N, C-alpha and C positions, 0 to 999 in steps of 0.2 A: 376624238382621239386623246385629248388631254385627260378627260374623265376616265377613259379606259385605263390609261397609265396610272392614274391615281388609285383606281380600284384594284389594279394588279399589285401595286406597291402595298396597299392596305391589306390585301389577302396574304401576301408574303410576310409582311410585318406581323400580322395576327397569328400566322402559323408559327413563326419564330418565337413569339412571346408565349404562345400556348405550349410549345415544346419546352421552353425554358422552365415554365412553372410546373409542368408535368414531371420533368427530371428532378427539379428541386424538391417536389413533394415526395418522390420516390426515395431520394437520398435521406430526407427527414425521417421517413418511416423506417428505412434501413438503419439509420443512425440510432434511433430509439431502441431498436432490437439489440444492437451491439452494445449500447450503453447499459441496458438492463442486464445483459449476459455478463459484461465486464464487472458490473457492480456485484452480481451474485458470486462471481469467481473471486473477486478481491475480498468480499465478505467472508467467504469460506477460507481463503488463504490467511486472513487476519485471525480467524478463530483457531485454525491449526497452529499458527505461529504463537499466539498468546497462550493457547492451551498447553504448549510444551514448556512453558517457563518453570513450572514446578519441578519437572524432571531436570531441567538445566540447573536450577538452584540446588537440587539434591546432589547432582554430580559435583558441583563446586563447593559443597559444604560437608558432605558425608565422608569423614576420614576413614570409615570402615570399608569403603569400596576400594578395590584394587584398580590398577590402571586398565586392565582388560575390561572390568565391569563398567568403568567410566566411559571407555571408548564405545562399548556396546550400547550403552544408554544413549550416548550422543548420536550414534548411528541410527538408533531406533527413532530418533526425532528427525534427523536430517534426511534420511532416505525417503520417508513418506512425504515430506515437504517437497523434495525434488521430483518425486513421481507425480505429485499433484501439479506442480508447475509445468512439468513436461506435458502432461495430459491437457493442460489449459494454456499452453504456450501461445496460442493465437491471441489470447486476451491479456496476457501479462507482459509488460515491458521487459526486455532482456536484461537491462541493468538492474531492475528490481529483482529479477530471478537470481542474478549473481549475488546481490545484497542479502536476500533471504537465505540462499544456500550457504553462504559463508558466515552468517551472523553468529552462529553458535560454535563454529570451529575454533578450537583452542580452549573451550570450557573444560574439556577433559584433562587439560594440563595444568589447570589452576593450582591444584593441590600438590603438584610436583615441585613448586618453588620452595626454596630453602627457608625463608623467613616469613613471618606473619605479614609484614608490610608488603612484600611482593605478592603474596596470596591475595590480600585485600585489593591491591592495585590491579591485578589480573582479573579478579572478579568484577570490579567496577568497570573495567574496560568491556567485558562481555555484556554487562547490564546496559552500559551506554550504547553499545552497538545495537542491542536489541531494541532499545528505546528509539533510536534513529530509524531502525527498520520498520517498527510499528508506524511511526509517523510517515514514512515513505509509502507504505501500503495505503494508508488513508489518503494521502495526497494523490497518489496514482489513480485511486478510485474516484477522485474528485469529491470525496465525502467531506473533507475539510471545508471546501468552498460552500457546500450545501449547509453545513453546520453554521457557518458565518451568516449565510443568507437567512436561515431560520432565526438566528439570534437577532438579526436586524428587523425582521418582520415582527417577531414577538416582543421586541424591545426588552428582552430579558437581560438583566444585569445581576446575576448572582454575586453576592458579596458576603465575605466573612473574613476573619483574621487570617485563616489558612489560605484562602484564595488571594488575599492581598500579598501574603508572603510568597506564594507561588509566582505571582506576576512580578514581584520584585526580583526573585531569583532568575526568572526568564529574561527580564530586562538586563540583568548583569551578564548573562550568557551571550546576548546579541550584541 
């Protein structure tokens, strides 16, 4: 009787352990597919966002453009970004969506300021917001962590006077 009870417990325990590992394996397979798709979506989002920077710079520096032209150019950048994010909303964090959609808003008004100092200040604000947004896209895709991992593995330590200065400036900002 005792050996039958031990056998029954062993069978039940084996079934539970087997089910646990089967589900875990299925989740890992599913997670890899989602990670791959998210990475591809974030990679394309990053390319779209960075690719628009020339137009944004043109809007903020070309004094020959009137307000309507500046607004139209900004819309030609923001609308495709928003359409892309709507289409891929399943893979993009909602806060990142808001950040990307609003990053360039206000760039069309940079040249509306009265003096050069205000124009420069407004332009720098747009550039800083864009920089933060690029960093957020990379972090959300977990690419930053992967880059750090690769640097650790390869023991890569690029060094130059320029890199030292960048690290110094980054240290001051933190």
